[in-house]
N, C-alpha and C positions, 0 to 999 in steps of 0.2 A: 182607197182611191189612189190613182197614180200621182206621182209628184207633179206639182204645178210649176215649180222652178227647177229647171233641169240644166241650166248653164250658170257658171259662177258669175259671168258678166251680164246676166239678165237682171240688171240693176241700173240705176242712174250713175252717170260718171261722177257726179259730185260726191257720192259716198266714197268712191275710190280715191279721189283727189284729197278729200278731207282726211281719210285714213292715212294717206301718205304724210300730210302735214302733222297729224297727231303723233304718228310714230316718230317723226323728226323732232317735234317740239315739246310734246307732252307724253312721253312713252309710259309714264307710271300713273297717269290720271285715270280715275275711275268715275263711272257715271250711273245714274238711274233714269230710266225713261218710263213714260206711262202712255198707254193707248187712250185716245179720245175719239168718240164717235159723235160728231156734231149733229147727226140726224137722230141720235138716241135710239138706234135700231134695236128691235127685239129679234134676235136670231133664233132659228129653229133649234129644237132640242138636240143636244149632242154636238152642236156646232163647235163649241170650245175644244172638244176632243179631236175633231177633224182638223182644227187649226194646229193643235199640238202635234198631230201626226205629220202634217206638212212641214212643221218646223224641224221635226226629227229627220225628215228626208234631206234637209239642208246639210246634214253631216256628211252626206255622200258626195257633195260638190267638190270639185278640184279645179284649180286654175290651170287650164290646158295650154299646151304649146301653141295651138292655133290662136287662142285668146291673147297670149303673150306676144306673139308675132304681130298681130294686128295693133295692139296697144303700143308696142315699141315703134311701129311705123307711123301711127296717127297721133299718139299722145307723146310727142317728142320731149315735152317739158317734164315728164315724170322721171325722176332719177333712177338709174339702173338698179340700185340696191333694193328699191321697192318691189321689183319683180321677184327677187329672192324671197322677200317676206310673203308675197302672195302665193308663191309656189308651196310654201309650208303652212299656209293658213287652213284651219279647220274650224267649222262652226261647231258649237256645243249646245245641245238643247237645254242644259241646266242654266244657261244664261237667261232663259225666258220662263216666266210663270203665267199660265193662262187659266182663267176661271170663268164660268158662266153662271150667273145668279139664277134664282128661281124664276124671275121674270123673263129670263132669256137674254139679258144684256151681257155684253162681253167685257171682261176685265183682263188686261194684259200688262205686265210689267217686265222690264229688262234691267239687268244689273250686271256689271262687270267692268273690265278694263275698257277704256274708251276706244282704243284702237281695234279691239275685238268686236265690240257691240255696235260700233258705228255702221258696220256693213249689214246689220239686220233690218233696219227700218223699212227701206223701200221694198225689200223682198217680203217682209211680213205683211205690209199693207197690200201689196199685190196679191198675196195669198188670200187674205181676208176678203178682199173685194171679189176676186174670181170665185172663191168658194161660195160666197153668199149668192152670187148670181147663178152658180151651178145648182145648188141645192134647192133654190126657189124656182128653178125652171126657166129663169130669164134667158139664159144662153140658148135654150132650145127655140126661143121665139125669133132670134136674130137670123136673118138671111144674110150670109156673109158677102154674097155678090152685091146685094143692095147696100150693105154697109160700105163696101168699097166705092160704089157709085156716089153715095152721099159724101164720102170723104174726098173723092176726086173733085166733085163740084165745089166743095169748100176750098180745097187747095187751089184750084184753077182761078177762082174768084179772087182770093187773097193775093196770090202771086201776080195775077194780071193787073192788080191795083198797085203793084210795085213794092209789096211788103217782103221783108226778110223774115221767114217763119221757121222755127224749129219745133219739133214734136217733143213734148215734155210729159207724156201721159202714163208712165209706168205705174206710179203709186196707186192710182184708182181706176186702172183699166178694167173693162169687163173681162178681158182675157188677153193672153199674149197674141192670139189671133186677131182681135180687133185692133190692138196697137200696131201690129205688123201691117194690117190693111191700110191704116192711116199713113204709115211711113211710105208704103208702096204707092199710095195715091199721090202723095206729094212729089215723090221721085218722078212719077209718070207725068204729072201736070207740069212740073218744072221742065222736063224734057220736051213736052209738046209745045209749051209756050216759047221755048228757045227756038224751036223750028218755025213756029208761026210768026213771031215778032222780030226775030233776029236782034239787031242792035237796039231796037226800041224796047226790048224787054228789060225791065228794071227790078223784077222780083228775084227772090233767091230762096232755095231750100238748102241750107248748109248741112242739116243732119238732125239727129235725134239724141235725146239724153240717154237713151238705152244703149249701153255699150255693145250688147250682143246683137241687137238689130243693126246698129251702125256697122258692125263687122260683117254681118250677113249681106248687107246691101252696099258695102264699101262707101259709106258716107262718113261725115265727121261726127264723132261723139261730142256732145255739147254739155258744158256745165262747169261750175267752179266750186261753190260752197253752199251750205244751208245755214239757217239761222242758228242751229245748234253750235256752230263753231264759235260764234260771238257770245252766245248765252253761256256756254261752258266757261269761256274765259272770264266773263262777268262774274260767274260764281266763284272763280278762283281769285280774281284780283279786284272785283268791283266793277260796276257798270260805267263809271265815268270815263275810264280809259280803255274799255273793252274793245272798241272799234280800232283804236290806235294799235293795241297789242296784236289784234287779229290781222290787221294789214301788214304789220311788221313781220309776224311769223309766216304769213302767207308768202311774202316776197322772199324771205330767207329760204323757203322751201322750193319755190318755183322760179326764182331769179328773174322776175319781170314778166313771165308768162302767166296765163290764166288771170288776166287783169281786169275781170269784171267783179266789182265788190258789191255784195248784198248789204245794203246800208241801213235797213229799217228795223233792225232787231229792237232798238230802243227809241225809235223815231228819228226824224231827220235832224233835229237840233242837236241831239247827243252825238250823232255822227259828224255833223258839220264842225263841232268843236274839235274833233280829232282829225279832220280832213285837211291836212296841211298842203302847201304848194308841192312839197316833195311827193306826197302820196297822190295828189291830183295829176302830177306828171307821170308817175310810175304806173299807175293803174289806167288801163285803156278806157274804163268807163264804169257805170253803175247799173245795178238791177233794181227795178221798181216792183215791189211785191205787195204793197198795201197803200191805202190812202187814195185820194182822188188823183188820177194819173196826170191831168193837166196841172194841178196845183203842185204836184211833185216835180214836174218838168220845170215849172217856174222857179222853184227853190233850187233845183240843180243848176239851172242856167245862171241864176244870181250868184251862187257859190263859186262856180267856175270863173265868172267874170271878176269876182272879188279877188281871185288869185292870179289874175292876169292871163287867163286862158280863154280861148274861143270855144264855147260849148258845142258849136256845130262840128267840131273835130272830134268830139267824144262820143263813145258808144253808150246808149242807154237801152237796156233790155227790159221789156215789160212782160211780167208774168203773173199779173194780179187777176186771176179768175177770168181770163179773156176767152172770147169766142170769136167766130168769124166777123160778126157785125161790129162788135166793140173794137176789135183790132183795126179794122178798116177805118172806122170813124176816128180812132186815135191817130192813125198814120196821117190822115188828111188834116187833122187839127194841128199836128206838130209842124208840118210844112218845113222840114229840114232844120229846125232849131237845134236838133241833136241827130246823131246817127242812130235812128231808132230801129230796133228789131224786136221780135215777139216770140216768146216761148209759151206755147199753148198745150195744155195737158188734157184735163178731163173732157173738154169739149171735142177733142179728137179721138181719144181712146175709149170713151165711155158715153157716146152719144146714143141714147136710147129713146129719143122722142118719138120716132116712128113706131116703136113697139110698146110705148108706154112704160119704159123701164127707167127708174130713177137711179142715177149713179151714186156710189158711196161718197160720203163726205167724212173721211177718217184721217186722223193724223197720229203720229207718235212723237211726243214732245219730251225734251230733256227737263227733268225736275231738279236733280241734285248732282253735284260734282265734288270730287276732292282731288287735290293736286297729286297725292301719292296714296298708297294703301295705308300709310300710317297717320294720315291727316284726318280731321273731322269732316263730315259731310257738310257742304254748304248748299242751300237752296239757290235756284236760279229761275229765270222766267223769260218769256218773250213778250214784249209789249206792243211793238208794231205801230202802224198808223191807223189801224182799224180795230175798234173795240172787240169785234167778233173774232179776231185772230189772236187776242191776248190769251196766253196760257201760263199757268203757274198758280201757286197758292196765294191767297189774298194778302197774307202778311209780307211776303217777299216782294210782291208787286207794289205795295205801299212803301216799303223800305226803299226800293229802287226809284220810285217816284220822288221821294224825298231827296235822295242822293243826286238825282238828275234835275231837281228843281222843276218837276212837271206837276201840272194840276192833276187831281184825282180823276 
């Protein structure tokens, strides 16, 4: 089968920005990841071999001059030295172990230096998702023109309601083609609404998390960090100050830019203990990725006010399994309490309702970390505001609960 990933930047921006921060702050850290299929999918026979074949293809990827030119222009906050690192970067298949059991379930583990392996997650998830929909024949059912029409109607409705929406769908997309159609649909709807409504138009499509598609359509690549940045730090230093250290290291790398912090790795209370007035002023805002969205907004507003800041001046990005309806309803409910925007993924790049296709529900989560090659492995986890998003071994979750004074 031909390669699924054919461009080095066919990935989410946050993997590249995290890689930069890791090289800068934790260059000797090592990690272990594990694949989790929340749908408990039984894959076709030989599927694991196809996944490994696609991972081997990644070794042929190179960071090109065109990709570097675009990122230098659009990602002004990335230090120049990091492009030297990317030009020399090479994937290695030995970082990944893939097995398929007798029942057909997929088992995948990643181990290596953090700055190397951090770039694998999104690409491998996109590979698994597209491969699955290819081999089962799902992709043959999708009419791409109809997919564009559906995407355009979603985009038009959300943008006409005044929402700021970014496309976040690389990890679980049906294919690069479906994700690209979603991006094109938003660009077209944004253009059409600007012509139709003029100054009355309040919506906005700033761009996509996928750097390659952002470069192809000359829109802004969107993203900052993932939970793994905080959970790895928690594994090295403990969860109590993990958010504080993460915010500090992030600002040392990007000097005030990329200021949307993902706060829910260990719940809001653990984050709030670390969120000083200094960080509240330095960071432009927060990202909500779990819990009840309105309850989270209430907590965020209360915290900002306690620090003497007006929450209506702060950005809050919502990315918690949103679709068209939930995003519009949330925007109406917020009513300007914060500067709200929305990152929508699977509902845009893997909408198969018309064809009866169920999207993948897969993740790759960090399980263990060590500060240098010579240190011992420490387990870590993600606890979040939703029980269904908790990942990690039971013993480390219990230990972190105790350290953070959380209920079981």
